[in-house]
N, C-alpha and C positions, 0 to 999 in steps of 0.2 A: 626710415625707421621702424626700428628698434621691438622687434616680436620681444610682450615682456608682460607676465601674469601678475594677475592680484595678486597671488599669494607669495612669484617673486618681488617686489615690485614692496611689500610689505618687510620684506625680510630687510632690505636694506635701509642703511640709518639713515636720519634724517635730512642730510647735506646730503648725498646722493636723491633722494629722490626730490630736492626740490629740483640736482642740476637734470633729473632727466623728464621731469617734464616744463623747465625753462626751456630742454633744449628740441629733445623728441614730443612733449606732449604739445596739442591742439588749444587755448584759449578759448573760453566758453562763452564765460559771463564773471562779473563784480556784483557783488551784496555787499552791506551794512551791515554787522552785528556787536553794535560799538560795547567793546574799544574795539575789535575786530575790520579789519579788512579782507574780507576770505573767496579768493578764486577762482575758478571752475575749470579745469584741465579735465580732456578725452585722451589717453592715452591704451592704445592697443585691442581691447574689448571693458572697456572700465571707468570711471572716474577717480577724479580726488580732486581736493581739499588743501589749498596750501591757506591756514591762518596762520594773517602779519597782523601782532597787537603793534597799530598805531603811539600806542600810549609810551609802549619798552621799547619799540621799532625791533623787535623780535618774530619770530617766524616761533609759534606756539603750537599748533598742532600742522600735521600734514597725514587726509585719513585717507584712501581710498573703498569705492563701493562698485555696486553693480545695482544696487535697488533704486530702481525708478521713483517709488516713494523719496529716497534722501536728497532729491532732486529738485522737488516742491515748495521751496523756499525760491527756489532761480525761476517759477513760474507767476509769481506773484508782483511783478510787474513787466512779462510781456506782453507785449506785442505783436499780433497777429497782422495784416493790415493780409489783404487778399481781394487782387484786381482779373477779373475773371475777361 
């Protein structure tokens, strides 16, 4: 995996960001916020989301972040099973 920082990632055009996430990112989870299907990836030391507009068939946004607060929407349906 190529080490890339969040600033370098943000400087890329959207097509390059998407390609990097698909090829080198680690897919974590999908959440739905109609009309969007939002895929979460981890890459290097940050997270990134790809916002797919299912109605239009387009990628409307790719955003990168390090904030744990930005991960909160993914915790809503998270189930952790612990068996000692």
